[in-house]
Structures are given as structure tokens and as C-alpha cells.
Backbone as ProteinMPNN parsed JSONL, in Angstrom:
{"seq_chain_A": "MFFKKIFYYLNPANLFHRDPDADVSLRMMHGVNKISLVMFVLCLVVMVVRWLAR", "coords_chain_A": {"N_chain_A": [[20.241, -19.971, 46.691], [18.088, -20.388, 44.962], [17.633, -17.792, 43.837], [20.096, -17.423, 42.684], [20.052, -19.263, 40.579], [17.976, -18.174, 39.065], [19.1, -15.685, 38.323], [21.174, -16.697, 36.808], [19.758, -17.823, 34.662], [18.617, -15.502, 33.581], [20.767, -14.069, 32.691], [22.166, -12.592, 29.887], [24.457, -13.601, 28.618], [24.419, -16.3, 29.155], [22.147, -17.123, 27.943], [22.01, -18.321, 25.38], [23.791, -20.338, 25.682], [25.118, -23.575, 25.315], [25.149, -26.782, 26.705], [27.49, -29.206, 26.154], [27.329, -31.843, 27.033], [24.694, -32.415, 27.514], [21.638, -34.041, 26.652], [19.141, -33.977, 23.99], [16.518, -33.724, 25.021], [16.94, -32.68, 27.58], [18.108, -30.224, 26.953], [15.944, -29.029, 25.63], [14.136, -28.869, 27.758], [15.452, -27.038, 29.448], [15.39, -24.842, 27.761], [12.615, -24.324, 27.58], [12.151, -23.705, 30.245], [13.621, -21.324, 30.454], [12.224, -19.671, 28.677], [9.701, -19.585, 29.927], [10.369, -18.341, 32.337], [11.233, -15.815, 31.474], [8.852, -14.878, 30.336], [7.266, -14.774, 32.645], [8.585, -12.771, 34.149], [8.254, -10.604, 32.406], [5.451, -10.353, 32.477], [5.099, -9.676, 35.164], [6.325, -7.154, 35.141], [4.604, -5.754, 33.413], [2.254, -5.84, 34.944], [3.019, -4.322, 37.195], [3.55, -1.849, 35.999], [0.99, -1.185, 35.039], [-0.331, -1.043, 37.482], [0.976, 1.123, 38.674], [0.218, 3.118, 36.933], [-2.34, 3.789, 37.536]], "CA_chain_A": [[20.384, -20.902, 45.596], [16.989, -20.145, 44.032], [17.876, -16.555, 43.111], [21.304, -17.627, 41.9], [19.636, -19.949, 39.365], [17.194, -17.22, 38.275], [20.032, -14.743, 37.719], [21.908, -17.434, 35.778], [18.871, -17.924, 33.503], [18.366, -14.179, 33.012], [22.008, -13.506, 32.177], [22.179, -12.726, 28.422], [25.588, -14.405, 28.173], [24.067, -17.711, 29.306], [20.86, -17.387, 27.323], [22.167, -19.235, 24.249], [24.879, -21.265, 25.998], [24.704, -24.973, 25.219], [25.96, -27.761, 27.416], [27.765, -30.282, 25.191], [27.027, -33.157, 27.603], [23.252, -32.567, 27.688], [20.926, -34.595, 25.507], [18.186, -33.071, 23.37], [15.369, -33.464, 25.895], [17.381, -31.803, 28.658], [18.255, -28.878, 26.385], [14.601, -28.503, 25.398], [13.562, -28.541, 29.052], [16.064, -25.792, 29.892], [14.873, -23.782, 26.893], [11.249, -24.009, 28.005], [12.266, -23.027, 31.54], [14.071, -19.954, 30.218], [11.119, -18.934, 28.063], [8.659, -19.351, 30.928], [10.87, -17.371, 33.311], [11.213, -14.503, 30.833], [7.442, -14.483, 30.229], [6.815, -14.429, 33.99], [9.151, -11.465, 34.51], [7.576, -9.603, 31.579], [4.101, -10.165, 33.003], [5.221, -8.905, 36.4], [6.62, -5.764, 34.783], [3.367, -5.171, 32.889], [1.331, -5.661, 36.063], [3.497, -3.213, 38.025], [3.351, -0.618, 35.241], [-0.442, -0.891, 35.058], [-0.684, -0.643, 38.847], [1.493, 2.46, 38.907], [-0.451, 4.065, 36.042], [-3.676, 4.123, 38.065]], "C_chain_A": [[19.317, -20.655, 44.533], [17.253, -18.905, 43.19], [19.126, -16.651, 42.245], [20.96, -18.289, 40.56], [18.827, -19.015, 38.466], [18.123, -16.215, 37.593], [20.88, -15.414, 36.645], [21.068, -17.538, 34.511], [18.678, -16.581, 32.811], [19.612, -13.514, 32.443], [22.05, -13.685, 30.655], [23.347, -13.564, 27.903], [25.274, -15.899, 28.241], [22.792, -18.093, 28.566], [20.963, -18.407, 26.189], [23.33, -20.206, 24.451], [24.366, -22.698, 25.951], [25.7, -25.861, 25.957], [26.233, -28.928, 26.472], [27.411, -31.676, 25.719], [25.527, -33.433, 27.686], [22.625, -33.178, 26.43], [19.838, -33.62, 25.059], [17.028, -32.741, 24.32], [15.744, -32.545, 27.054], [17.555, -30.374, 28.159], [16.902, -28.241, 26.115], [13.943, -28.079, 26.707], [14.138, -27.22, 29.573], [15.588, -24.621, 29.04], [13.475, -23.359, 27.287], [11.271, -23.292, 29.35], [12.69, -21.569, 31.36], [12.955, -19.108, 29.625], [10.051, -18.615, 29.096], [9.106, -18.332, 31.971], [10.85, -15.961, 32.727], [9.778, -14.0, 30.709], [6.887, -14.06, 31.592], [7.319, -13.053, 34.4], [8.493, -10.359, 33.692], [6.166, -9.328, 32.089], [4.124, -9.395, 34.318], [5.484, -7.427, 36.118], [5.367, -5.078, 34.273], [2.384, -4.913, 34.017], [1.744, -4.483, 36.941], [3.275, -1.884, 37.304], [1.868, -0.232, 35.24], [-0.901, -0.431, 36.439], [-0.215, 0.77, 39.137], [0.802, 3.512, 38.051], [-1.827, 4.474, 36.553], [-3.673, 5.38, 38.858]], "O_chain_A": [[19.608, -20.706, 43.338], [17.116, -18.946, 41.967], [19.201, -16.024, 41.188], [21.513, -17.918, 39.525], [18.969, -19.055, 37.244], [17.952, -15.924, 36.41], [21.265, -14.767, 35.671], [21.586, -17.365, 33.408], [18.584, -16.526, 31.585], [19.507, -12.486, 31.774], [21.978, -14.816, 30.174], [23.231, -14.178, 26.842], [25.815, -16.679, 27.457], [22.401, -19.26, 28.563], [20.092, -19.267, 26.054], [23.797, -20.824, 23.495], [23.299, -22.998, 26.487], [26.915, -25.704, 25.843], [25.29, -29.583, 26.03], [27.214, -32.597, 24.927], [25.128, -34.576, 27.908], [23.024, -32.876, 25.305], [19.64, -32.571, 25.672], [16.611, -31.586, 24.404], [14.935, -31.713, 27.464], [17.196, -29.423, 28.852], [16.724, -27.044, 26.343], [13.271, -27.049, 26.762], [13.397, -26.379, 30.081], [15.404, -23.518, 29.555], [13.174, -22.166, 27.326], [10.488, -22.368, 29.57], [12.173, -20.683, 32.04], [12.762, -17.959, 30.024], [9.547, -17.493, 29.138], [8.291, -17.537, 32.439], [10.486, -15.011, 33.421], [9.513, -12.822, 30.95], [6.125, -13.097, 31.68], [6.558, -12.252, 34.943], [8.204, -9.288, 34.225], [5.738, -8.174, 32.124], [3.26, -8.552, 34.558], [4.925, -6.555, 36.783], [5.087, -3.941, 34.653], [1.741, -3.864, 34.042], [0.885, -3.72, 37.384], [2.859, -0.904, 37.922], [1.538, 0.939, 35.425], [-1.749, 0.454, 36.56], [-0.931, 1.539, 39.778], [0.801, 4.689, 38.412], [-2.415, 5.425, 36.038], [-4.717, 5.792, 39.366]]}, "name": "protein", "num_of_chains": 1, "seq": "MFFKKIFYYLNPANLFHRDPDADVSLRMMHGVNKISLVMFVLCLVVMVVRWLAR"}
């Protein structure tokens, strides 16, 4: 379930999808979650690249 949600967030087709039933605060929360998840994955990639470059 956890990985299913992560793959849903990382899917480019769902990145700008808006739920018509969601209010503004819920949409903002999902937007912040998506941004933080993308930043986390980017940081992991940078850390792995730096580790492999040693």
C-alpha cells in the first residue's frame, strides 16, 4: 500500500491531476506532499551518485 501510493505520486500523469471534490487545503496538502517526495527522491539520487563517484 505504501509503495502503491508513492508510485501514484511519482506518476507524471497524476502529477497535475485535480480532485474536484477536494477543498483548497486538501489540494495544498497533496501538493506539498508531492513536492517533498520529489525532493526526497532527488536527494537520494544525488547521494548515490556522490557515493558511486568516490
